[in-house]
C-alpha positions in Angstrom: -66.1 25.4 -11.4 -67.7 24.5 -8.1 -71.2 24.4 -6.8 -71.7 25.3 -3.2 -74.5 23.6 -1.4 -75.9 26.5 0.6 -76.9 25.2 4.0 -76.7 27.4 7.1 -74.2 25.7 9.4 -73.6 28.7 11.8 -75.7 27.4 14.6 -74.3 23.9 14.4 -70.7 25.1 14.3 -71.3 27.4 17.3 -72.8 24.6 19.4 -70.0 22.2 18.5 -67.3 24.7 19.3 -68.9 25.5 22.7 -68.8 21.7 23.4 -65.1 21.5 22.3 -66.1 18.9 19.7 -63.9 17.6 16.9 -64.8 19.7 13.8 -63.7 16.9 11.5 -67.0 15.2 12.1 -68.7 18.2 10.5 -66.3 18.0 7.6 -67.2 14.4 7.0 -70.9 15.2 7.1 -70.5 18.0 4.5 -68.5 15.7 2.2 -71.1 12.9 2.5 -73.9 15.3 1.5 -71.9 16.7 -1.4 -71.3 13.1 -2.6 -75.1 12.7 -3.0 -75.1 15.5 -5.6 -71.9 14.3 -7.2 -73.4 10.8 -7.7 -76.4 12.3 -9.4 -74.3 14.6 -11.6 -72.1 11.7 -12.7 -75.2 9.7 -13.6 -76.4 12.5 -15.8 -73.1 13.4 -17.6 -72.8 11.5 -20.9 -69.8 9.6 -22.0 -69.2 10.0 -25.7 -66.8 10.6 -28.5 -66.0 14.1 -27.4 -65.3 13.7 -23.7 -64.5 10.0 -23.4 -65.5 10.0 -19.7 -63.0 12.6 -18.5 -65.7 15.0 -17.7 -67.6 12.5 -15.6 -64.4 11.3 -13.9 -63.4 14.8 -13.1 -66.0 15.5 -10.4 -65.0 15.6 -6.7 -67.1 16.0 -3.6 -65.6 18.2 -0.9 -66.5 19.2 2.6 -65.1 21.8 4.9 -66.2 22.8 8.4 -68.5 25.4 6.9 -69.8 24.1 3.6 -70.2 21.3 1.2 -69.3 21.7 -2.5 -68.9 19.7 -5.7 -65.9 20.5 -7.9 -66.1 19.4 -11.5 -63.3 21.3 -13.2 -60.0 21.2 -11.3 -59.3 17.6 -12.1 -61.4 17.4 -15.2 -60.9 18.5 -18.7 -60.4 22.2 -19.7 -63.9 22.4 -21.1 -65.7 21.3 -17.9 -66.5 24.8 -16.8 -67.6 25.8 -20.3 -69.9 22.9 -20.5 -71.7 23.9 -17.4 -71.6 27.7 -17.5 -70.6 28.7 -21.0 -67.7 30.8 -21.9 -64.5 30.1 -23.9 -62.0 27.3 -23.9 -58.5 28.8 -23.5 -55.9 28.2 -26.2 -53.1 25.9 -25.0 -50.6 27.8 -22.9 -52.2 31.1 -23.7 -53.6 33.8 -21.5 -54.6 36.3 -24.2 -56.5 34.5 -26.9 -59.2 31.8 -27.1 -59.6 28.9 -29.4 -63.4 29.1 -29.9 -66.6 29.7 -28.0 -68.2 26.3 -27.6 -71.6 25.5 -26.3 -72.8 22.5 -24.5 -74.3 21.2 -27.8 -70.9 21.6 -29.7 -69.2 19.6 -26.9 -71.7 16.8 -27.6 -73.8 17.5 -24.5 -77.5 18.1 -24.5 -77.6 20.6 -21.6 -76.2 21.4 -18.2 -76.0 18.8 -15.5 -74.7 20.2 -12.2 -77.5 22.5 -11.2 -80.3 20.1 -12.3 -78.6 17.3 -10.2 -78.4 19.6 -7.2 -82.1 20.6 -7.6 -83.2 17.0 -7.9 -81.2 15.8 -4.8 -81.6 18.8 -2.6 -84.5 17.3 -0.5 -82.4 14.2 0.2 -79.3 16.4 0.9 -81.2 18.5 3.5 -82.8 15.4 5.1 -79.4 13.6 5.4 -77.7 16.8 6.7 -80.3 17.4 9.3 -80.2 13.7 10.5 -76.4 13.6 10.7 -76.0 17.0 12.4 -78.8 16.1 14.9 -77.0 12.8 15.7 -73.7 14.7 16.1 -75.3 17.3 18.4 -76.9 14.5 20.4 -73.6 12.8 20.7 -72.2 15.9 22.3 -75.1 16.5 24.6 -77.3 19.0 22.8 
């Protein structure tokens, strides 16, 4: 389960490649803006009897040259994707059958957290992204 932060980076990437710039700077920018959403998501996720903090601790912010995204399921518990998007928790070591079809409420959670966190922090994400990419472009003479 991951959430892409849709920001058009094509123009920035093209300008930086023309200037032979180090693209790792753009990766760091993307990771920093994904961290904003991750912090808000972790603030919203409850820690209770059912999840014991594994769901909250399972979130990671990632950045590539082209996008920023928050991943909340790869290192988290099995039910992380189900808690955000619905579906079924797989039975242990099974590909064919499922254990049950949980809901966010049956997992001890009130609602979904990732998309509301993104929606709340999107103005700050865009502001920080624009500031950092303009500084990076200015550094390379644009």
